[in-house]
Every structure is written in C-alpha cells, then in structure tokens.
Steps between C-alpha positions, in 0.01 A plus 500: 500500500359700789760575765756325282798625704339394828411153364849444362649613828277249687571227250870554567477503882729268699199358686311227317172615656523845349589357157202267522266783604613702196448193277147462638443865413603422141241218503227738605602753236494231225163367615351845490644578157367168360161561660487848333613341166825708492725230368741748344567654844537155653759415231680828582524388866665172383733687273602732780569199725697333227704810427568549868608140537755527216636833627510404872830458682335397826431130557217603734336698229533217250347256747219745571428540132483123461243492781314781330487314164350197672250724678413665166428157350254441787349840427452414132346165582334349196586814301873430521552340147576820311749602769700180532803622309526811718453293814744223413797672334653658818426183701671276243803729481522491883520120496852526354628766733810423707342561841336184630243680707392703193469174306286356780270802489479468120404135523237580767364778286483279194322238706242756618442644150462146369237419762291789370543435129577131487263395220594809297864391497428161347481513121178339377376477857461124461598400851235482764603662825283409796588786732 
C-alpha cells in the first residue's frame, strides 16, 4: 500500500474527518487497482487493513480501518464478490468487541458494505431488490 504508514496514521487519527479522508483515499486506491486489473494488489490492501485491525491497540485506528473497509467495498463496486471474505472478517469480529462505539462503527461499516454487494450476499439471488 502506497504511503502505508501515513494512511494508517491518518486512519488512527482522533478526528473523524481525518479518518474519513484516509478511508476515501483507500477507496480511490482500490478503484484504481480494479480499473488496472490488479486484483492481487487490491487483495493485499485488504489483507494489510485486516492485519492492522487485529494488531491495533487504538480504538481510533480500529474505527478508521472499519471506515476504510466500507470505502474499499465502494471502490470494488460490482467487482467485490471475490473480496467479500477479506472485507467482512474484520467487520464481523468488530461486532463482538467490548467497546460500544466500535461495535457501532462495525455495524455501520457492515451496512455500507452490504449496500454495495447486497445481491452478492444472498445465496441463489432469488430475492428481487428494487433499490
């Protein structure tokens, strides 16, 4: 991930606006990688985010990574299916964290990922979603 240290620092900032800006940068990186058909590099970005989430001691960094995962899903768009496991594992583990604010961010992140990939999450895709 380009400027990995700077992105992680921004994702862990106290200010929500800085965390959100870093997450949007992740979205741009993912969009560019998908556009250039560099899916292995895109998966590496997700794995870096996941690893950073699990090793983070800072709640701000964990919240920033959750924002970044949702932004990454937006970056993947219709190409998200192969990356769902990497997107969802850290989010689902955050849902059972003890901190209520972190659980809130996890739920919000899950909602945003689901908005992007909703029909891909439904086995058999037999439900018609009108949105």
